[in-house]
N, C-alpha and C positions, 0 to 999 in steps of 0.2 A: 447523621450519615457517617459511616466508618471512615477513618483517615485514608485507608488504602483505596476504598471505593472513590473517595473524593479526588485523590490524586490520579486515579485512572481516568476519571472524567476530565480532570484538568489537563492531563497529557493529551487526550484525544482532542480537547478544545484548542490547545495551542497548535496542534497539527492542522486543525480545521482553519484556524485563523491564518496560518501560513498559506494554506491552499486557496482560501477565499481571497486573500491578499493578491495572489497571483492572478486569480480570475478577474478581479477588479482592474488590476493594472493592464492585463491583456485586453480587456474590453475597452478601457478608456484610451489606451495608447495605440490600438491596432491601426488606426487611420493616420497616425502621425509618424514622421521619420524618426521621432524619439523612440519608437518601439524597438528600433534596432540597437539603440545605444543604452537604454535603461533596462536593467534586469534586476537590480537590487544593490546590495552593498558588496564591495570587493573584499572586505575584511572577514576574518573568522571571529567567532564569538569571544569577546574579551573575558566573559565570565567563566570560560573553560579553565581559568587559573584557580577557581574555587572548587572545581569538581575533581574528586579523586580518580585515579586510574581505574580502580575496581568498580566504578559506578556502572550499573546495568544500562542506563540510557540517559542521554542529554539531548534536550530539544531547545533550539534557540530561534527566536523571531528577531530579525535584524532590521526591521523597518517599523517605525512608529505607526500604530494603527490610525492615528489622526491624519498622517500624511497620505494614507491610502484613501481615506474618506474625502480629503480635499481634492484629490485627483478626479473624483467623480463629478466635480463641478465643471470640468472641461470637456467639451465635445460629447456631452451625454444629454439626452432628452430629459426634461424635468421628471417624467414618470419613471424612467429607469434610474435616475439619480436618487429619487426618493426611496425606491426599493432597495438599492444597494446600501444606502445609509442605514436603512432599517435592518438589513441583514448583518452589517458590521456591528451595530449596537446590540443586536440580539446575541451575537457571539460574545461581545464584551460582558453582557449580563450573565450569560450561561457560565462563563469562566469564573465569575465572582459570586455566583448564587450561594455557595456554601461557606463563603467567608464573611458575609454580611457587609461587604464593602460596596461603595457606590463609585464606579469608575469615573464618571464625569466630575463628581465633586471632590473625591478624595485622592484619586491617582493621576488623572490627566494633567493637573497643574505642574507636577514634577517629573512625569515620565519621560525618559530619554529614548534612545534608539535601539535598545536591546532588552529582550525578556528571555531569560534562560531558566528552564525547569529541568531538574535532574533527580533521578532516583539514585542516591549516593551509596546506599548499602542495602543488602537483603535483610539484615537483622542487626540494627545498630548497637544493641546491648549484649547480644549473644546469650541472652538468658532463655533457656529452654522452658522455664516455668511459666513465662508470660506469652508464649507463642512467638510467631515471627513478627518482628516489628521493623519494617523497612525505614530507612532514613530518606527524607525528602528535603530538597533545597531549591528555593526559588530566588534567583538573582535578577534584580530589575535595575537597569541603568537609570540614573536620575540626572536631570539637567540643573537641579537645584537641591544640593544635599541638605541645606538648612531647612528648606520647606519639607523635604522628606522626613527629617527628624521630627519636625512639628507634627506631621501626619502620624508617625508611629506613636508618639506619646499620647496624642489625642485618641487614636483608634484603640490602643491598648487600655488607656484609662477608662474609656467608654465601656469596653468589655468587662473590665474589673468591677465597675460600678453596677453593671447589670446582673451580677451573680455573686456567688461565694468565692470569687477568685481574687488574687492579689498580684501586684506587680513586683518583680524582682529585677533590680538593676545590678549589672555585674561588669566590671572592667576586665577585659581579656585582650592582652597583647595590643593595646592601643585602641581598642574598640569598645563601645558601650553596648552590652547585650541587654535587651529587654525581654523578659520571659513572663508569660501569663501562667501562673500555677492554677491547677484544677480548672482548666478552661472549660467553657461551655461545649456541648457536643459539636456545634458547628464551627468552633474556633480551632481549626486544625493547624494553622500557621501560628503556633504558640510562642515562637521565639524569633527575635529579629535584631538587626543591627545595621548601621550605616557605616560603610567602609569605603573611603574614597568617593567615587561617583557611582557606587552601587548600593542598593538597599537589599539586604539579605534576609530571607525568611526561611524558617525551618520548622519541622514538627517537633523537634527536641533540641535543648541547648547543646547536647553533645554533638549533634549533627552540625549545628552552627559553628561550634568551636573547631570541628574537623575541617570545615570549609575555610576558616581563617588560617589554620595550620597548613592546609594545602597551598594557599596563596604564598605563604612565607617560605616554603621549602619547594624549590623549583621542580625537583624531579618527582614530586608526588601527584601532580595534576595530570589530567587527560592530555593537556597540551604537550606534555613531555613524553607521551607515549609514542614510540616509533611507528606503530600501526596507524595512530591518528594522524601523525605528521605526514606519513606517506600518502594517506588518503586525501588529506587537504591539498597536497601538491598536485593531485590529479584533477582538481577542480580549477578550471581556468576561466570561469565566467562569474559575473556578479551574482550574488545570491540573496534571496528574500529571507531564507532561513536555512538552518542546518540541523540535521539529526544524526547523532552518533550513538551506536548501541552495541553492546556485547550480547550476541544472540542467546547463548546458553544462560547468561544471567537474566536476560529478559524473560526467557521461558520459566526460570525459577521464580522470578518476581510475580509473573502472572499466575503461577501455580501456588503462590503463597508458601514457599518452602525456603529454608534458610541458606541453602546452597544448591548449585546445579547438580544434575544427576551425574554428570561426568566432569569433574573439576579440571581435567587435563585438556579439555577442548577449548581452543581459543579461536573464536569466529566472530568477527565484528563487521558491522555494516555502517557506512557513512552515506547520508543522503543530503544532497544540496538542491534547494529549490530555486529556480530562476524563471524569468519571464520568456515566453514565446508567444507569437501571435495566435490568438484564439484560446490560449490556456497557459499552463505552466509546465515546466519540465523538471523532473527529479533525476539528477545524476547520482548514481549509486556506485559505491566501491565495496566489494566484499572480500574480506581477508579470510585466511584459514581454509582455502580450497585444496590444500595439499600440493600446490604447485607454486613454483617460484619464478618461472620464466615468463616470457611474453608470448602472446598468441593473437594473430590477426583474425578478424571476423571472417566467416566462411562465405557470406553473401555480398555481392557487389551490386545487385539489382533486385527489385521486388520479386516475390515468389509468384510465379504464374498460376500455381495450383489454387491460390486464394481467389482467383477470378470466378470459381464455381461456388463460392460461399455466399449465400444471400446476405445483403447488406444489413438486414434486420436481425441477423443471428445474435443469440445471447452471448455466446463465447466463441471466439475464433482463434485458432493457433495455426501458424505456418512456419515452415523451415525446410531444411534439406538434410539428407543422410540421418534418418532417425536412429539407426543402431549406434552410430558414432555419438550422437547427441545424448542418447540414453547412457552410454558408457561414461561420458563426461559427468553426468548427473550422479551416477553411482560411485565413481572413483574420486572425483575432485571435491565433492562436498564431504565434510568430516562425518564419519560414521556416527549415527544416532544424533546428529545435529538437528535443530528445529527445522531448518530448510529441507533437509533430506526427508524428515518425517512428513513434512507437508506434501512434498512431491509424491512420496510413496502412497500417502493417503489418497491423493487425487487419482493416481493410477488405479488403486484398488477399487475406488468408487466407479471408475469407468469400466473396469472389468466386470464388476458386479452388475452394472446396468446392461452390459452387452452379453453377459454369460460366456465370456471368452477371455482366455489368457493372452492379452495383446502383446505382452512383453516377450512371449515365446512364439506365438503363432503369426504375429504381424510385424513387429519391429525389425526382425532380422533382414527382411527382404525389401524394406522401404529405404532405398539408398539414393533416390532422386528427390525431387521436390515433394512436399506433402502439405496438406492442410486438414485440420479437424475442427468441427464446429458443433455446437449445441444450438439447434434452431427451434423456432416455434412450430408447433404442429398446425398445418393449414386447416385442420378440422377442429381446432380448439382443444385437442387432447394434451397429453403430457409432451414435453419437449422431445424432439427427435435428434439423433446423431447423424452427422454427415462427414464422410472421410474421403479425401481426394488424394490420389497417389500418381505421381508421374511414372509412366511405363518405361522406366530406365534404371538399370539395364533390362531389356525386354524379356529375356529368358527367365531371369530371376523373378520378375514381377508376375509373369504368367504362371510359374510354378507356385508362387505364393497364393495367387487367386484360385488356382485349381485346388490347392490344399484347403482353402476356406470353404470351397464348395463341398469337398469331401467331409469336412467337419460338420457342415450343415446336414448333409445326408446321414451321417452317423448319429446325429441327434434326433433323427426321425423326421426331418423336414424334407419336403419335396423340392427338388431343384429343377426348375423349368425355365422356359423362355417366354418373354412377353414384349411386344412392340410398344415403345414409349416415345412419342413425338418423333416418329420416323426412324428410331434406332431400336435394336433388339437388346433387351435387358435380361439379366439372369435374376430370377426371383426365388427366394427361400420362403416357402409357405407351409402352413400346417392346416389340415382339414379337421373341423370340429362338427359334431352333431348338434343341431339346434332344434328344440321341440316347441312348437306353437300350436295350441288347440289340438293336441294329440297327433300332430302331423310332424314327422321328422324331416329335416332338411340339412343339407351340408353348407357349412360356412367356412370360407377360406380366410385364414389369418396370415398376413404377410409379416414375416419376422425380419426380413432384410432383402436388399436388392443391390445389384451393381451393374454398371454400364460403361462401355468404352466410348469416350468422347475425345476426339483429336488424339493427343499424346498422353491422355490421363485416364485413369480408371476411377469412377465415382461410386462410392458405396453410401447407402442410406438405410435407415431402419424402417422406412415406409416408402411406398411408390410415390406418394404426393411430394415427399421431401426430395426424392430423386428428380422428379419432374421440375420442381422449383430450381434445383441446381442447374439443370440443363438449360432452362430458359432464363437464368439469372441475368438481369440487365448488366451486371458487372462482367459476365462472360462475353456479352455482346458489345462491351465498351460504350453503352449508350448513355451512361450517366456517371457522375462522380458522387459516390456515396460517402457517408460519414466514416466508414471503414477505410476508404481510399484516402480521405483527408488525414486520418490518424496515421496511416502508414507513411504518408508524405512528410509528416512532422518529425519522423525519426531520421537519424543518420542513415545514409544509403548503405554503408557498409555495416552489416550486423549479422547476427547468428539466427535470425528469425524473430517472430513476434507473437505475443499473446494479447488479444483484443477483448475487452469486456464492455458490453453495452449495459451501462449501469441501470437505467430505468427498467430494462427487461430482466436484469439479473437480481436486482434488489429483492423482489418478492420471494425468489427462490432461496436466497441467502437467509432471509428472515425466518423462513420455516426451518432450516437446518441448523442455523447458528443464532440462538436467542440473544447473544451478546451484541449482535448488530442492532437490535432494538434499543438496547441500553445506550449504545454509541449515538444513536439518532437524537437522543435527548440533547446532546451537546453539539452535534454537527449538522443539524437539519438545514441551516442556511447553505452550507456547502453542498449537501446532497441535492438541494433544490436546483443548483446550478450545474451539477455534474452530468454531462452527457455520456461520456465514455472515458476509458483509459486504455492505453496500450503500452506494453512492456517489451523491451528487446535487450538482448545481451550483446555487448560490443567487444567480446574477446577479453584478453587479459593483458595488463600492463604492469610491469614491475611487481609481479606476484599478486596483483589485485584484480579480481574479476569485475569488469566494468559493465554497467547496465544503464539504460535510460527508460524512464516512465513519463509518458505524456498524458496530462489530464486535459481533456477538452471540456471547457466550461462555457456556459452561455450566460448572457445578462439576466 
C-alpha cells in the first residue's frame, strides 16, 4: 500500500476513534450525573510542539483507548458491552493493519494519554523528479519510555530480519533515531525516536529531524501560531480530541500536489470533540473569512419552518434571511477556498436537479424563515425536494411566488389548482402522450407544486411530498422526532442548521463519491453507530467563525 494512501486511511481512522470514543462515553455515562462533568481532557495536545506551523493537518486523540473500553463495564448490559469492546478493537486493528503491529501486545503496555498524527509537509524533499512526497509524523505519548525504546528496537529489528533492510542508528540533538532503510512495502513508519515521554514515528528521517528541530525552536511549532492560539482560546470545554488544519494545504495534500493553488490564502479550521448526552459535539473555529470583528447569531429560537419537514428526511436545512446568508457565504469565505468551492458545488447540484437558478429566482425574496429538505419519495422513486418559506414580508413573498408560476408557464408547464387535504394547491404539470396497444392516452406529469399553510408557503417536487409535509407529525407537534432531538442538542442562539440522516444519506453518497467506500474500510464501526449529524453556525468571535456539529450515536 502506498504511503500516502496508508496515511489517508490512518487519518480517517484516528478521527473515527475520536468519534467512537465520544459515542461510547455518551452511552455509558448518559444515565449518570458524571455525564455533566466528564467530557475529556482540559489540555491541548502536547505533541503540537513537534508539529511545524506549515503542516496541513494535525489530529490528536487525548484519551487512552483502553480507558474508554473500561468505561463500558459500568452501567452497560453484557450484550452491549461486548459489541462496544469489539468495535474499539476493530478500530485498533484497522489503524495498525498496514504497520504489521499488534496493539494489544506491542503498544498497549507503554501507551499514554495522547496520540497525535500530522501531515507535516506537502513535499518533504522538494524534488520534482520523484513526484510529491508528503511528510508524515506520528507522536505517541508513553507512560514508560524505557519500555517504548525496547519496543522500537525489537519491532525494527524484526522488520530488518524479515527482508533486505538494515537498521541505522543516529544521534541527533540528544535523541537516538532509528531508521529502517529499504523498508518493506508495508513499513511506512520507517524512522522513529523516543524523546522525553513521546515516541515519534515518521516516514523519513528528514521529517523526524524536522519534528525535533521544531520542538527546540519555540516559534516554529503550530502551538506558537497566533491563529492556533486564538482558536484554542475559544474552546472552553474538556475535549476528547482536537483537529487543526490549513484548508488550502489540506486540499493540496488530497490532490497530491506540492503546493496549494493559491499560496496567499490563509484559512484554518480547528475542531474540538467533547461529550454530550446521546453523542458527541464538535466545536469548530474557522479563520480567514475576511472579517475581524464579532457577530452575534441571528436566531434565538428554533425555526418554525422546519415543522413541515418530515422527520425521515435525508437532508434538512433551516434558517432565516436567505439573501443575507448567501451574501455572507460569498463574501466572508476566501475566494476560491475549498469551503466556498464546496458550497458553490452544492448549490449547482441543486439548481441542476430543479432546472432553476435558485440564487437569482428564489434567494432574493426569502427574507423570513426557510427550510429545505431532500426527502424520500413515498412511491419509492428518486428523492424529492421540499422547500418551506415564511410568508414574510407578505408582498415580497407573493411577488416571488407569482414569478415562479410565470417561469413554470414559460417553460411550457400548465399552472393549475388542485385541492389537497382540504387546501387548494398550485400545480405545475406537463401533459405527455402515452401509447398502449395502438391507443393513445394523455399522461399528466407533475413537475412541482406549492400550497399556503398558516404563515408559510410549502413547495415540493411532487404532490405526494407536498401531502406528507402538510400532514407531517412534526407540524402537528404530535411526536418528538430524531430531527427535533438533534436541534435541541445545539446552542439555542445560532444561525440556522443543516441536518443529515446518515443511514438515509450514505447510499446516495456512495454512488456519487467513491472515496466514501474507501473510508468505510477504516471507520465502519463508527458508521454502524452514527444515526445523524447536525451542523450550525454560531456567529463570529474575535475574528473566528464559530460552529457546532452534533453527532447522534447509538449503542
